N, CA, C and O of each residue as an XYZ file, in Angstrom:
216
protein
N     -54.545     25.592     46.052
C     -53.503     25.157     47.470
C     -54.723     23.816     47.386
O     -54.795     23.131     46.365
N     -55.536     23.592     48.457
C     -56.081     22.563     48.394
C     -55.825     21.047     47.753
O     -55.472     20.007     48.310
N     -56.270     21.448     45.797
C     -56.053     20.626     45.057
C     -54.529     19.486     45.387
O     -54.265     18.291     45.517
N     -54.149     20.248     45.392
C     -52.490     20.221     45.386
C     -52.148     19.115     46.625
O     -51.340     18.200     46.465
N     -52.761     19.304     47.663
C     -52.753     18.136     48.860
C     -53.391     17.790     48.702
O     -52.902     16.765     48.228
N     -54.578     17.625     48.630
C     -55.303     16.369     47.897
C     -54.778     15.319     46.624
O     -55.060     14.121     46.645
N     -54.078     15.870     45.658
C     -53.262     14.872     44.741
C     -52.406     14.745     45.706
O     -53.030     13.817     46.222
N     -51.370     14.894     46.511
C     -50.531     14.460     46.910
C     -50.768     13.501     47.710
O     -49.942     12.595     47.817
N     -51.494     13.500     48.160
C     -52.127     12.471     49.892
C     -52.738     11.295     48.386
O     -52.692     10.080     48.577
N     -53.116     11.693     47.389
C     -53.860     10.021     47.156
C     -52.690     10.045     46.438
O     -53.042      9.669     45.320
N     -50.787     10.393     46.389
C     -50.298      9.809     45.560
C     -49.192      9.631     46.584
O     -48.078      9.416     46.108
N     -49.292      9.677     47.800
C     -48.700      8.949     48.901
C     -49.154      7.526     49.347
O     -48.530      6.492     49.585
N     -50.662      7.909     49.376
C     -51.477      6.643     49.858
C     -51.114      5.518     48.679
O     -51.201      4.297     48.810
N     -50.805      6.042     47.827
C     -50.753      5.106     46.679
C     -49.605      4.446     46.867
O     -49.539      3.218     46.895
N     -48.633      5.218     47.006
C     -47.241      4.411     47.194
C     -46.825      3.512     48.314
O     -45.864      2.766     48.497
N     -48.401      4.006     49.331
C     -48.256      3.162     50.751
C     -48.512      1.967     50.426
O     -47.910      1.101     51.060
N     -49.483      1.531     49.338
C     -50.230      0.715     49.074
C     -49.442     -0.259     47.924
O     -49.766     -1.413     47.644
N     -48.432      0.438     47.393
C     -47.849     -0.978     46.668
C     -46.617     -1.159     47.482
O     -45.778     -2.014     47.198
N     -46.493     -0.223     48.657
C     -45.188     -1.140     49.070
C     -45.775     -1.979     50.261
O     -44.767     -2.528     50.703
N     -46.531     -2.271     50.808
C     -47.555     -2.944     51.863
C     -47.699     -4.323     50.581
O     -47.241     -5.444     50.800
N     -48.246     -4.033     49.586
C     -48.514     -5.054     48.758
C     -47.249     -5.781     48.248
O     -47.465     -6.992     48.290
N     -45.911     -5.481     47.745
C     -45.087     -5.912     47.726
C     -44.200     -6.354     48.750
O     -44.796     -5.828     49.690
N     -43.566     -6.724     49.095
C     -43.191     -7.200     50.728
C     -41.521     -6.775     50.919
O     -40.829     -6.261     51.798
N     -41.288     -7.444     49.224
C     -39.488     -6.406     49.109
C     -39.480     -4.773     49.080
O     -38.409     -4.202     49.285
N     -40.805     -3.924     48.796
C     -40.846     -3.214     49.130
C     -41.312     -1.924     50.164
O     -41.901     -0.900     49.816
N     -40.932     -2.240     51.329
C     -41.460     -2.552     52.488
C     -40.751     -1.075     52.749
O     -41.066     -0.736     53.890
N     -40.125     -0.319     52.283
C     -39.078      0.893     52.088
C     -40.311      1.955     51.605
O     -40.617      2.953     52.258
N     -40.766      1.669     50.711
C     -41.679      2.307     50.093
C     -42.933      2.491     51.202
O     -43.139      3.562     51.773
N     -43.366      1.836     51.317
C     -44.703      1.778     52.082
C     -44.180      2.546     53.510
O     -45.198      3.121     53.895
N     -43.370      2.764     54.236
C     -42.884      3.551     55.256
C     -42.478      4.870     54.592
O     -42.601      5.803     55.386
N     -41.981      5.284     53.245
C     -41.698      6.424     52.441
C     -43.111      7.185     52.903
O     -43.334      8.115     53.678
N     -44.318      5.992     51.703
C     -45.085      7.110     51.882
C     -46.318      7.093     53.178
O     -47.292      7.835     53.049
N     -46.245      6.583     53.882
C     -46.696      6.877     54.886
C     -46.390      7.731     55.839
O     -47.156      8.310     56.609
N     -45.427      7.782     55.774
C     -44.649      9.436     56.583
C     -45.283     10.353     55.858
O     -46.258     11.084     56.037
N     -44.285     10.098     54.731
C     -45.136     11.202     53.820
C     -46.460     11.747     53.507
O     -46.554     12.971     53.408
N     -47.640     10.911     53.313
C     -49.168     11.019     54.422
C     -49.178     12.053     55.033
O     -49.596     13.182     54.774
N     -48.443     11.382     56.293
C     -48.507     11.927     57.621
C     -47.991     13.749     57.693
O     -48.562     14.643     58.317
N     -46.596     13.870     56.725
C     -46.584     14.787     56.844
C     -47.098     15.818     55.750
O     -46.900     17.030     55.845
N     -47.851     15.149     54.589
C     -48.756     16.556     53.709
C     -49.936     16.485     54.717
O     -50.260     17.672     54.683
N     -50.941     15.813     55.734
C     -51.714     15.642     56.497
C     -51.559     17.202     57.400
O     -52.238     18.208     57.195
N     -50.957     17.111     57.965
C     -49.901     18.058     59.210
C     -49.283     19.618     58.292
O     -49.134     20.724     58.812
N     -49.054     19.301     57.037
C     -48.411     21.017     56.248
C     -49.897     20.948     56.122
O     -50.474     21.590     57.000
N     -50.512     20.464     55.440
C     -52.623     20.936     55.259
C     -53.316     21.369     56.327
O     -54.246     22.129     56.059
N     -53.092     21.044     57.740
C     -53.891     21.268     58.870
C     -52.894     22.696     59.253
O     -53.209     23.664     59.945
N     -52.305     22.571     58.925
C     -51.551     23.820     59.722
C     -51.610     25.197     58.903
O     -51.901     26.325     59.300
N     -51.191     24.679     57.455
C     -51.917     25.844     55.959
C     -53.009     26.537     56.275
O     -53.229     27.734     56.460
N     -54.007     25.032     56.318
C     -55.261     25.635     56.412
C     -56.337     26.498     58.020
O     -57.492     26.925     58.009
N     -55.489     26.460     58.985
C     -55.880     26.800     60.370
C     -55.524     28.677     59.924
O     -56.075     29.772     60.041
N     -54.145     28.035     59.331
C     -53.617     30.015     59.192
C     -54.341     30.675     58.571
O     -54.780     31.776     58.906
N     -54.533     30.162     57.710
C     -55.438     30.954     56.311
C     -56.687     31.465     57.059
O     -57.259     32.480     56.663
N     -57.229     30.598     58.418
C     -58.485     30.908     58.319
C     -58.380     31.887     59.255
O     -59.308     32.620     59.597
N     -57.132     31.921     59.728
C     -57.314     32.642     61.213
C     -56.811     34.244     60.651
O     -56.531     35.227     61.337
N     -56.814     34.139     59.606
C     -56.217     35.613     59.068
C     -57.224     35.879     58.409
O     -56.965     36.957     57.873
N     -58.683     35.416     57.976
C     -59.891     36.095     57.768
C     -60.675     36.332     58.437
O     -61.664     36.946     58.037
């Protein structure tokens, strides 16, 4: 699960960088940042839940 989250984080970071690099694609940067933050929060919640069960 951690591998999937890391791959998603890298993908969203690349999406955001491309969006900021190309001015016409600012919307892509915003989507990339939102998805990056959402994935971080999701990963943090999943990790916290799995550590409390153990």
